DRENZA-318045 format. One record per residue (C-alpha): residue number from 1; x, y, z. Coordinates in steps of 0.25 Angstrom, whole numbers, plus 2048, in hexadecimal, padded with zeros to 3 digits. Example, Ala and Ser with C-alpha at 12.3 -4.5 7.8 and 13.67 -1.06 7.14 Angstrom:
REM DRENZA-318045
BABA resi  xx  yy  zz
BABA    1 831 7EE 81F
BABA    2 837 7FC 81D
This chain:
REM DRENZA-318045
BABA resi  xx  yy  zz
BABA    1 1CD 3D3 469
BABA    2 1D8 3CA 464
BABA    3 1E3 3D0 45B
BABA    4 1E6 3C8 44E
BABA    5 1EE 3CA 442
BABA    6 1F0 3D8 43B
BABA    7 1E8 3DA 42F
BABA    8 1E7 3E6 425
BABA    9 1DB 3F0 429
BABA   10 1D4 3FA 420
BABA   11 1CF 406 428
BABA   12 1C3 40E 423
BABA   13 1BF 41B 429
BABA   14 1B0 41F 428
BABA   15 1A9 42C 42D
BABA   16 19B 426 42E
BABA   17 196 41B 437
BABA   18 18B 416 42D
BABA   19 196 416 422
BABA   20 19F 40E 42B
BABA   21 194 404 42E
BABA   22 191 402 41F
BABA   23 1A0 401 41C
BABA   24 1A1 3F6 427
BABA   25 196 3EE 421
BABA   26 19B 3EF 413
BABA   27 1AA 3EC 417
BABA   28 1A5 3DF 41E
BABA   29 19C 3DB 413
BABA   30 1A8 3DB 40A
BABA   31 1AF 3D1 414
BABA   32 1B9 3DA 41B
BABA   33 1BB 3DA 42A
BABA   34 1B8 3E7 431
BABA   35 1C2 3E6 43C
BABA   36 1BD 3F2 444
BABA   37 1B5 3FF 443
BABA   38 1B9 40B 44B
BABA   39 1AD 415 44E
BABA   40 1AB 422 456
BABA   41 19E 41C 45B
BABA   42 196 40F 45A
BABA   43 190 40C 44D
BABA   44 183 404 44E
BABA   45 184 3F7 446
BABA   46 193 3F8 444
BABA   47 196 3EB 44C
BABA   48 18C 3E3 443
BABA   49 192 3E9 437
BABA   50 1A0 3E5 43B
BABA   51 19A 3D7 43E
BABA   52 19E 3D7 44D
BABA   53 197 3CD 456
BABA   54 18D 3D3 460
BABA   55 194 3D4 46E
BABA   56 191 3CB 47A
BABA   57 193 3D6 484
BABA   58 185 3D7 488
BABA   59 186 3C9 48E
BABA   60 192 3CE 496
BABA   61 189 3DA 49A
BABA   62 17F 3D1 4A0
BABA   63 189 3C9 4A8
BABA   64 18F 3D5 4AD
BABA   65 181 3DA 4B1
BABA   66 17E 3CD 4B8
BABA   67 18B 3CE 4C0
BABA   68 187 3DC 4C4
BABA   69 17A 3D7 4C9
BABA   70 180 3CB 4D0
BABA   71 18A 3D5 4D7
BABA   72 17E 3DE 4DB
BABA   73 176 3D3 4E1
BABA   74 182 3CD 4E9
BABA   75 186 3DB 4ED
BABA   76 179 3DF 4F2
BABA   77 176 3D2 4F9
BABA   78 184 3D2 500
BABA   79 183 3E1 504
BABA   80 174 3E2 508
BABA   81 171 3D4 50D
BABA   82 17D 3CD 511
BABA   83 188 3D7 516
BABA   84 180 3E2 51C
BABA   85 171 3E1 51C
BABA   86 169 3ED 51F
BABA   87 15B 3F0 522
BABA   88 158 3FB 519
BABA   89 14A 401 519
BABA   90 144 3F4 520
BABA   91 148 3EB 515
BABA   92 14E 3DD 519
BABA   93 15B 3D9 515
BABA   94 159 3CA 516
BABA   95 15B 3C6 508
BABA   96 160 3CD 4FB
BABA   97 154 3CA 4F4
BABA   98 14B 3D1 4FD
BABA   99 153 3DE 4FB
BABA  100 156 3DC 4EC
BABA  101 14D 3E7 4E7
BABA  102 156 3F1 4EE
BABA  103 162 3EB 4E7
BABA  104 15D 3ED 4D9
BABA  105 164 3FA 4D6
BABA  106 171 3F4 4DB
BABA  107 16F 3E8 4D2
BABA  108 16B 3F0 4C6
BABA  109 177 3FA 4C8
BABA  110 182 3EF 4CA
BABA  111 17C 3E7 4BE
BABA  112 17D 3F3 4B5
BABA  113 18B 3F7 4BB
BABA  114 191 3E9 4B9
BABA  115 18C 3E8 4AB
BABA  116 190 3F6 4A6
BABA  117 19E 3F6 4AC
BABA  118 1A2 3E8 4A9
BABA  119 19D 3EA 49B
BABA  120 1A6 3F6 499
BABA  121 1B2 3ED 49E
BABA  122 1AE 3E2 495
BABA  123 1AD 3EC 489
BABA  124 1BB 3F1 48C
BABA  125 1C1 3E3 48D
BABA  126 1BA 3DD 480
BABA  127 1BF 3E9 478
BABA  128 1CD 3EA 47E
BABA  129 1CB 3F8 483
BABA  130 1D5 3FC 48E
BABA  131 1DD 408 492
BABA  132 1EA 409 489
BABA  133 1E4 401 47D
BABA  134 1E9 405 470
BABA  135 1DE 40A 467
BABA  136 1D9 401 45C
BABA  137 1D4 40D 454
BABA  138 1DF 415 44C
BABA  139 1D6 420 447
BABA  140 1D2 42A 451
BABA  141 1C7 430 447
BABA  142 1BE 424 44B
BABA  143 1BC 429 459
BABA  144 1B6 436 453
BABA  145 1AE 434 446
BABA  146 1B4 42A 43D
BABA  147 1B2 41B 43C
BABA  148 1BD 411 438
BABA  149 1BB 403 433
BABA  150 1C7 3F9 433
BABA  151 1C6 3EE 429
BABA  152 1CF 3E2 428
BABA  153 1D3 3DD 41A
BABA  154 1DC 3D2 414
BABA  155 1DB 3D5 405
BABA  156 1DB 3E1 3FC
BABA  157 1DB 3EE 404
BABA  158 1D6 3F6 3F8
BABA  159 1C9 3EE 3F7
BABA  160 1C6 3F1 406
BABA  161 1CA 400 404
BABA  162 1C1 402 3F9
BABA  163 1B6 3FB 401
BABA  164 1B8 404 40C
BABA  165 1B8 411 403
BABA  166 1AB 40C 3FD
BABA  167 1A5 40B 40B
BABA  168 1A8 419 40E
BABA  169 1B5 419 416
BABA  170 1BB 427 416
BABA  171 1C9 422 419
BABA  172 1D0 414 417
BABA  173 1DD 40F 41D
BABA  174 1E4 402 41F
BABA  175 1ED 3FC 429
BABA  176 1F1 3F0 431
BABA  177 1E8 3ED 43D
BABA  178 1E7 3E3 447
BABA  179 1DB 3DA 445
BABA  180 1D1 3D7 451
BABA  181 1C9 3CB 453
BABA  182 1BA 3CF 453
BABA  183 1AE 3C7 454
BABA  184 1A8 3C8 447
BABA  185 19A 3C3 443
BABA  186 198 3BC 436
BABA  187 18F 3C6 42E
């Protein structure tokens, strides 16, 4: 997320997720840019309503899983065939392929392990989540039961304020905020 210039931001607080979703759609249809929405839980359809592009993180998950599978294959080959072959239950240890069915649980587990753990670290890196980071959210109520929408504007704040009141905002405030570059889909 690259920081750009500072722009005025109108903050609208909502107490219902359905009202918030309708408000985001309404504000975007009027040509305003919804910079951020803070929620206590995921709101289905909010990313589409905000115009955010779909994430390509599933592609990364596939490659992380493939890396885990390759690691499992290499590890089982080296340990059980090359380094210290053992005759277990009369099974020959001539080739990896002959013993592969015994290695399926290891291959499955390392595939899932690599995909899951590397996806967590990828998520942290993409979102800039690290220890000691200053919170982007100034209103602690959104961690409990409220929803906060931040809307950038360049012109008259009265027009935007009236629009936010019409959409059901229970509290409206304005401030200067840093703008963040988001990948926005043209709707």
